[in-house]
C-alpha positions in Angstrom: 25.1 -6.2 8.1 23.1 -6.2 11.4 20.8 -3.5 12.8 23.4 -3.0 15.6 26.0 -1.8 13.1 23.6 0.9 11.9 24.1 2.9 15.1 20.7 2.4 16.7 20.3 2.6 20.5 19.9 -0.5 22.6 16.1 0.0 23.4 15.4 0.3 19.7 17.4 -2.8 18.9 15.3 -4.7 21.4 12.2 -3.6 19.7 13.6 -4.6 16.3 14.3 -8.1 17.7 10.7 -8.3 19.0 9.5 -7.4 15.5 11.3 -10.5 14.2 13.8 -8.5 12.1 17.2 -10.1 11.7 19.0 -8.1 9.0 18.1 -4.7 7.5 16.7 -4.6 4.0 18.5 -2.7 1.3 16.5 0.5 1.8 17.0 0.3 5.6 20.7 -0.3 5.4 21.1 2.7 3.0 18.7 5.1 4.6 19.0 4.7 8.3 22.7 5.8 8.7 22.0 8.9 6.6 18.9 9.8 8.6 20.8 9.3 11.9 23.4 11.8 10.9 20.6 14.4 10.3 20.3 14.3 6.5 17.0 15.1 4.8 16.1 12.2 2.6 14.0 10.9 -0.2 13.6 7.2 0.0 12.3 5.2 -3.0 11.8 1.5 -2.7 9.4 -1.2 -3.9 6.3 -2.0 -1.9 7.3 -4.4 0.8 10.9 -3.3 0.9 10.7 -2.2 4.5 10.3 1.6 4.2 8.4 2.0 7.5 11.3 0.8 9.5 13.7 2.8 7.3 12.2 6.0 8.6 10.5 4.8 11.8 13.6 3.4 13.5 15.8 6.5 13.1 12.9 8.7 14.2 12.4 6.7 17.4 16.2 6.6 17.9 16.4 10.4 17.8 13.5 10.9 20.2 14.5 8.2 22.6 15.7 9.7 25.9 14.6 13.3 25.0 12.0 15.6 26.6 8.5 14.2 26.3 6.1 15.8 23.9 5.1 15.7 20.2 8.4 15.7 18.4 7.8 13.3 15.5 5.1 13.6 12.8 4.4 11.0 10.1 1.8 12.0 7.5 0.0 9.2 5.5 -2.8 9.2 2.9 -5.2 6.6 4.4 -6.7 5.3 7.6 -5.4 1.8 7.0 -1.8 2.9 6.4 -2.1 5.2 9.5 -3.0 2.2 11.7 -0.4 0.0 10.1 2.5 2.4 10.5 1.5 3.2 14.1 1.4 -0.5 15.0 4.8 -1.1 13.6 6.2 2.0 15.4 4.7 0.8 18.7 6.5 -2.5 18.4 9.9 -0.7 17.7 9.3 1.7 20.6 8.3 -1.0 23.1 11.3 -0.4 25.3 11.8 3.3 24.8 8.9 4.8 26.8 7.8 6.7 23.7 4.1 7.1 22.9 2.8 6.7 19.4 -0.7 8.0 18.6 -2.9 8.1 15.5 -5.1 10.8 14.0 -7.5 9.8 11.2 -11.1 10.4 10.3 -14.1 8.1 10.8 -13.8 7.9 14.6 -14.8 10.2 17.4 -12.2 13.0 17.8 -12.5 12.9 21.6 -11.0 9.4 21.6 -7.9 10.6 19.9 -7.8 13.8 22.0 -7.8 11.7 25.2 -4.9 9.7 23.9 -2.9 12.9 23.2 -3.5 14.1 26.7 -2.1 10.9 28.2 1.1 11.6 26.4 2.3 11.6 22.8 5.8 11.7 21.2 4.9 10.6 17.7 1.7 11.2 15.7 0.9 9.2 12.6 -1.9 11.2 10.9 -4.0 11.7 7.8 -3.9 15.3 6.7 -7.5 16.2 7.1 -7.9 14.9 10.7 -4.6 16.4 11.7 -5.8 19.8 10.6 -9.0 19.3 12.6 -7.0 18.6 15.8 -4.6 21.6 15.1 -7.6 24.0 14.7 -9.1 22.7 17.9 -5.7 23.1 19.6 -5.7 19.4 20.6 -2.1 19.3 19.2 0.8 21.7 18.8 3.6 21.1 16.2 5.9 23.7 17.6 8.4 21.1 19.0 8.4 18.7 16.1 11.9 17.7 15.1 11.3 15.2 12.3 8.5 15.0 9.6 7.9 12.1 7.3 5.7 12.2 4.2 4.8 8.5 3.5 3.3 7.4 0.2 3.7 10.9 -1.1 2.6 9.9 -4.6 -0.7 8.7 -3.4 -1.2 11.9 -1.3 -0.6 13.9 -4.5 -3.1 11.7 -6.4 -5.7 12.2 -3.6 -5.5 16.0 -3.7 -3.9 16.4 -0.3 -1.3 19.0 -1.3 -3.3 22.0 0.0 -3.6 20.3 3.4 0.1 19.4 3.4 1.0 23.0 2.9 -1.3 24.1 5.7 0.4 21.7 8.0 3.9 22.6 7.0 3.4 26.3 7.8 2.7 25.3 11.4 6.0 23.4 11.7 9.3 24.8 13.1 11.7 25.9 10.4 14.5 23.8 12.0 13.4 20.2 11.4 14.4 17.1 9.5 12.2 16.3 6.5 11.9 12.8 5.0 9.8 11.6 2.0 9.2 7.9 1.3 7.3 6.3 -1.5 7.2 3.1 -3.6 6.9 5.1 -6.8 8.1 8.5 -7.9 6.0 9.9 -10.8 7.1 13.2 -12.3 4.4 15.1 -10.5 6.0 14.4 -7.1 9.1 16.2 -8.2 7.3 19.5 -7.6 6.6 18.4 -4.1 10.3 17.5 -3.6 11.4 20.9 -4.9 9.1 22.7 -2.4 9.8 20.7 0.7 13.1 18.9 0.2 15.3 20.8 -2.2 18.6 19.7 -0.8 17.6 16.1 0.2 19.8 13.1 -0.4 18.2 10.2 -2.3 18.2 6.5 -1.6 16.6 4.5 -4.4 16.4 0.7 -4.3 15.8 -0.7 -7.8 14.7 1.5 -10.7 11.9 4.0 -10.5 8.4 2.5 -10.6 9.8 -1.0 -10.6 7.9 -4.1 -9.6 9.6 -6.6 -7.1 11.5 -9.4 -8.8 9.8 -11.9 -6.5 6.4 -11.4 -8.3 5.3 -13.3 -11.4 2.9 -11.3 -13.6 0.2 -12.9 -15.7 -2.5 -11.4 -17.9 -5.7 -13.0 -19.0 -8.1 -11.7 -21.7 -11.6 -12.0 -20.4 -14.8 -10.3 -21.7 -16.1 -7.8 -19.1 -19.3 -9.8 -18.7 -17.3 -13.0 -17.9 -15.0 -11.6 -15.3 -17.1 -12.5 -12.2 -17.5 -16.1 -13.4 -13.7 -16.4 -14.2 -12.8 -14.9 -10.8 -15.1 -17.2 -8.8 -13.7 -20.2 -10.7 -10.2 -19.1 -9.9 -10.8 -18.5 -6.2 -12.3 -21.9 -5.7 -8.9 -23.4 -6.7 -6.9 -21.0 -4.5 -5.8 -22.1 -1.0 -4.1 -18.9 0.1 -5.0 -15.3 0.7 -6.1 -13.3 -2.4 -6.4 -9.5 -2.7 -8.7 -8.5 -5.5 -8.6 -4.9 -6.8 -11.4 -2.9 -8.4 -11.5 0.7 -9.5 -14.8 1.9 -7.9 -16.3 1.7 -4.4 -19.7 0.6 -5.7 -18.2 -2.2 -7.8 -16.1 -3.2 -4.8 -19.1 -3.7 -2.5 -21.1 -5.5 -5.2 -18.3 -7.9 -6.0 -17.6 -8.6 -2.4 -21.3 -9.4 -1.8 -21.4 -11.6 -4.9 -18.5 -13.7 -3.8 -20.1 -14.1 -0.3 -23.4 -15.2 -1.9 -21.4 -17.8 -3.8 -20.2 -19.3 -0.5 -16.7 -18.0 -0.6 -14.9 -16.5 2.5 -14.8 -13.0 1.0 -15.4 -9.4 2.1 -14.8 -5.9 0.7 -13.0 -2.8 1.9 -13.5 0.7 0.5 -13.8 4.3 1.4 -17.5 4.3 2.1 -17.2 1.8 4.9 -16.7 3.3 8.4 -13.3 3.1 10.1 -14.4 0.4 12.5 -15.9 -1.8 9.8 -12.7 -1.4 7.7 -10.6 -2.3 10.8 -12.7 -5.4 11.5 -12.5 -6.5 7.8 -8.8 -6.0 7.6 -8.2 -8.0 10.9 -10.4 -10.8 9.5 -8.2 -10.9 6.4 -5.0 -10.7 8.3 -6.0 -13.7 10.5 -7.3 -15.8 7.6 -11.0 -15.8 8.6 -11.6 -14.0 5.3 -9.2 -15.2 2.6 -10.5 -13.2 -0.4 -10.6 -9.4 0.1 -12.0 -7.1 -2.6 -10.5 -3.6 -2.3 -10.2 -0.2 -4.0 -6.7 1.4 -4.4 -7.2 3.9 -1.6 -8.4 1.4 1.0 -5.6 -1.0 0.1 -2.9 1.4 1.2 -1.8 0.0 4.5 -2.8 -3.6 3.8 0.5 -5.0 5.0 -0.2 -8.7 5.1 3.0 -10.8 4.4 1.2 -13.9 3.2 -0.9 -12.7 0.4 -0.2 -15.3 -2.3 -2.1 -13.7 -5.2 -3.2 -10.3 -6.3 -6.0 -10.1 -8.9 -6.7 -7.0 -10.9 -10.4 -7.5 -11.5 -10.5 -4.0 -13.0 -7.3 -3.1 -14.7 -5.5 -0.3 -13.0 -5.7 3.1 -14.7 -1.9 3.8 -14.5 1.4 2.1 -14.1 2.0 3.4 -10.6 -1.3 1.9 -9.5 -0.3 -1.4 -11.0 3.0 -1.4 -9.1 1.3 -0.6 -5.8 -1.4 -3.2 -6.3 0.9 -6.1 -7.2 3.3 -5.0 -4.4 0.8 -6.3 -1.9 2.2 -9.8 -2.7 5.8 -11.0 -2.9 6.7 -9.0 0.2 9.9 -9.3 2.3 11.6 -11.5 -0.2 8.7 -14.0 -0.5 7.4 -15.1 -3.9 4.1 -13.8 -5.1 1.7 -13.9 -8.1 -0.3 -11.2 -9.9 -3.1 -12.0 -12.3 -4.8 -9.2 -14.3 -8.2 -9.8 -16.0 -8.1 -7.7 -19.2 -11.3 -6.7 -21.0 -11.1 -5.5 -24.6 -11.5 -1.9 -23.5 -8.5 -2.3 -21.2 -6.1 -3.4 -23.9 -4.2 -0.1 -24.1 -3.6 -0.1 -20.3 -2.4 -3.7 -20.5 0.0 -2.9 -23.3 1.5 0.0 -21.2 2.0 -2.2 -18.2 3.2 -5.3 -20.0 5.6 -3.2 -22.0 7.1 -1.7 -18.9 7.5 -5.2 -17.3 9.2 -6.5 -20.4 11.2 -3.4 -21.0 9.8 -2.9 -24.4 6.6 -2.1 -26.2 4.1 -5.0 -26.4 2.1 -5.1 -29.7 -0.4 -7.9 -29.0 -3.2 -8.1 -26.4 -3.2 -11.1 -24.0 -4.9 -14.3 -24.9 -7.6 -15.9 -22.8 -6.6 -17.9 -19.7 -6.6 -21.7 -19.9 -6.8 -24.6 -17.4 -3.2 -24.1 -16.3 -4.2 -21.0 -14.3 -7.4 -22.3 -12.8 -9.7 -21.1 -15.6 -12.3 -23.3 -17.3 -12.5 -23.7 -21.0 -15.2 -21.5 -22.5 -18.5 -23.2 -23.3 -20.7 -21.8 -26.1 -23.7 -21.8 -23.8 -22.1 -19.7 -21.0 -23.2 -16.3 -22.4 -26.6 -14.7 -22.5 -29.2 -16.5 -24.7 -26.8 -19.4 -25.2 -24.2 -17.3 -27.0 -20.6 -16.6 -26.2 -19.9 -13.4 -24.2 -16.7 -12.7 -26.2 -16.9 -11.1 -29.6 -20.5 -10.7 -30.9 -21.8 -13.8 -32.5 -18.5 -15.7 -32.0 -16.7 -18.0 -29.6 -14.2 -16.8 -27.1 -10.7 -18.4 -27.3 -9.3 -19.9 -24.1 -5.6 -20.7 -24.5 -3.3 -19.8 -21.7 -1.0 -16.8 -21.9 1.2 -15.0 -19.5 3.8 -12.3 -19.3 6.4 -12.5 -16.5 8.8 -10.1 -15.0 
């Protein structure tokens, strides 16, 4: 199937061609025709499956040729995703005359206000900053025809539901609602019941499924040995590596530690300003920085096709987070790798994830990594005071082990 057969207008098709798209992905082929005929939709697809175009193209198609003004609204959870979605939409809208603007925190509101005054047809916004603009009357939602909630599971996790409700009461009753996400935990079902009770569903793959193009490996490493193991691994990696940690402070520390070790690394997290995060992400995208340490929130919107490896330095706290993290590699049909460093205290989390990937409960914890995955054999003098950093008073084992999906 081609994009032309989906029923998109000629200016949109020209933008799709400029974006380098040749054939629609499964979620695009299934969702776009339904949205074009006016259906409300819940779209579920793996990270990297093309969800932005699945809702962005039909939105632009609907607005193309209509009266100017804010008629399309896309709500996202993070600044990085806001910028990424807007950049994609601007490419698709290149020949339509439509104006796409962003609204997110961390930058001067007057800059965004000036952009709105120059003309806006679609706003991609984070909930808090959008409410700020609405309260200052910089924007009006009274003519909005289509609303998209993107990464709805993360918005729920981040506590955005009160803001979402405040935004929805300002919208016209007659509108088309869309919800897209890579995962669909049970908690999101309440959101669906409130905002999209009669929506059609398009689901590519099973719920909370990892892409088949990703190989998954798990390595047992004592918490005190993780930094050394990571540094050794990165020195043997030629491509781009995205490294996940659970806390902002740990993210900054690890990024600085890797830089002091002479590695082309940086960190991105919520405590960094919007401009600093943008610069960091651009450096990673262009390859100036090859190793990027990130928290889960900051990583939303990191849409870099050539990430060859994702490392869970801290094991994710839930299955949905694991799926989102590892989905940063193996995108658009490419192959990717995911390696998780598992400390003894993270064993239960590992068993949950590995069991899900294998389709059954996993009884045994992972063994330590070996030379086959770029990890050195453990030496008895590596730990403090000449002892191993594994079990107290004993040596760490170092045989390779992996679990694949």
